[in-house]
C-alpha positions in Angstrom: 143.6 123.6 100.5 143.0 126.9 98.8 142.6 125.2 95.4 140.0 122.8 96.9 138.1 125.6 98.5 138.0 127.6 95.3 136.8 124.5 93.4 134.0 124.0 96.0 132.9 127.6 95.7 132.9 127.4 91.9 131.0 124.2 92.0 128.4 125.7 94.4 128.1 128.6 92.1 127.6 126.4 89.0 125.1 124.1 90.6 123.3 127.1 92.2 123.0 128.8 88.8 121.7 125.5 87.3 119.3 125.0 90.2 118.1 128.6 89.7 117.5 128.0 86.1 115.6 124.8 87.0 113.4 126.9 89.4 112.7 129.7 87.0 109.7 128.0 85.3 108.3 126.9 88.7 108.4 130.5 90.0 107.2 131.8 86.7 104.3 129.5 86.5 103.3 129.7 90.1 102.4 133.1 91.2 100.3 133.3 94.4 97.1 133.0 92.3 98.3 130.0 90.4 99.3 128.2 93.7 95.9 128.9 95.1 94.3 127.5 92.0 96.5 124.4 91.6 98.0 123.6 95.0 98.6 119.9 94.2 100.6 120.7 91.1 102.7 123.3 93.0 103.3 120.7 95.7 104.6 118.1 93.2 107.1 120.7 91.9 108.2 121.7 95.4 111.1 119.2 95.3 113.0 121.4 92.8 114.0 123.6 95.8 115.9 120.7 97.2 118.0 119.6 94.2 121.1 121.9 94.4 121.6 121.5 98.1 121.4 117.7 98.0 123.7 117.5 95.0 126.4 119.6 96.7 126.1 117.9 100.0 126.4 114.5 98.3 129.4 115.5 96.3 131.4 117.3 99.0 130.3 116.2 102.5 131.2 119.8 103.6 129.4 122.3 105.8 127.6 125.2 104.3 127.4 124.0 100.7 123.6 123.5 100.7 123.1 127.0 102.1 125.5 128.6 99.6 124.1 126.7 96.6 120.5 127.5 97.4 121.4 131.2 98.1 123.0 131.5 94.7 119.9 129.8 93.1 117.8 132.5 94.8 120.0 135.3 93.4 119.7 133.8 89.9 115.9 133.7 89.9 115.2 136.9 91.9 115.1 139.3 89.0 112.9 137.0 86.9 110.1 136.2 89.3 107.1 138.1 90.5 108.5 137.7 94.0 111.8 139.5 93.3 114.7 138.9 95.7 112.5 137.5 98.4 113.2 134.3 96.5 116.7 134.4 98.0 115.2 134.0 101.4 112.9 131.2 100.4 115.6 129.2 98.6 118.3 129.8 101.2 115.9 128.7 104.0 115.6 125.3 102.3 119.4 125.2 102.1 119.7 126.1 105.8 117.3 123.4 106.8 119.3 120.9 104.7 122.4 121.9 106.7 120.8 121.3 110.1 120.7 117.4 110.2 124.4 117.3 109.3 125.3 120.1 111.7 123.7 117.9 114.4 126.4 115.3 113.5 129.0 118.1 113.4 129.3 117.3 109.7 131.0 114.0 110.5 128.4 111.6 109.3 126.6 111.6 106.0 124.4 108.5 106.0 122.1 108.0 103.0 119.0 107.6 105.1 119.6 111.1 106.7 119.3 112.8 103.3 116.0 111.2 102.7 114.5 111.5 106.2 115.7 115.1 106.6 114.5 116.3 103.2 111.2 114.5 103.6 110.6 116.3 106.9 111.7 119.6 105.4 109.2 119.1 102.5 106.5 118.3 105.0 107.3 121.4 107.0 107.3 123.5 103.8 103.7 122.5 103.2 102.6 124.4 106.4 103.3 127.9 105.1 102.1 127.0 101.6 98.7 126.5 103.0 98.4 130.2 103.6 98.5 130.8 99.8 95.8 128.3 98.9 92.4 129.6 98.0 90.0 129.9 101.0 87.6 127.4 99.3 90.3 124.7 98.8 88.8 121.4 99.9 90.1 119.9 103.1 91.1 116.7 101.2 93.4 118.7 99.0 94.8 120.6 101.9 95.6 117.3 103.7 97.1 115.7 100.5 99.6 118.5 100.3 101.6 117.3 103.3 102.5 113.8 102.1 102.9 115.1 98.5 105.3 117.8 99.6 107.4 115.2 101.6 107.3 112.8 98.6 108.4 115.5 96.2 111.3 116.4 98.4 112.3 112.7 98.8 112.0 112.1 95.0 114.2 115.1 94.3 116.7 113.9 96.8 116.8 110.6 95.1 117.3 112.2 91.6 120.0 114.6 93.0 121.9 111.7 94.5 121.7 109.8 91.2 123.1 112.9 89.4 125.8 113.2 92.0 126.8 109.5 91.5 127.0 110.1 87.7 128.9 113.3 88.1 131.4 111.5 90.3 131.9 108.8 87.7 133.1 111.4 85.2 135.9 112.4 87.6 134.9 116.1 87.4 134.2 116.2 91.2 137.2 114.3 92.4 138.8 115.9 95.3 135.8 117.9 96.4 134.8 115.5 99.2 136.4 116.2 102.6 137.6 112.6 103.0 138.7 111.3 99.6 137.7 107.6 99.5 138.3 105.6 96.4 135.0 106.8 95.1 133.5 110.2 96.1 129.9 109.2 96.4 128.4 106.2 98.0 124.8 106.0 97.0 122.9 102.9 98.2 119.5 104.1 96.9 
């Protein structure tokens, strides 16, 4: 058990660091002023926050892995962004939100549809506070478009992360990380 726990922690750390590196250009490019000027581009890139959490949840089906992975991603990017370590809070909040749907099932059920629905709703909710950063003269059409685009970005990233998880599983590198060890670690229908 201890060996599995250590492997899960190390995998969370590795994926968290990789997700942090993936987020670096997003945070670097999008200061508050840039978000105000290009809200739709920012919204398209919003899904990057979801990648690490989805990947770890798909690979392990264990509680807390999305939160830990996104927390580590925030620590990685903190020193390199104009926002400093407040990025830890923003990335970890996404991870915490990713935990909630599975907590509701007491981490016993991991249906594919729940990944997509939950992350789509989290992306939609994430668009609400983003509105505060937009320029005051941002047209209403753009403000409205942000909501479905944020949800779509989160769903698209969920799909990509689940594909990456399936491919990682095929290598055998993640064998034994999932709580219940079926013949294949990751069942991805789509």
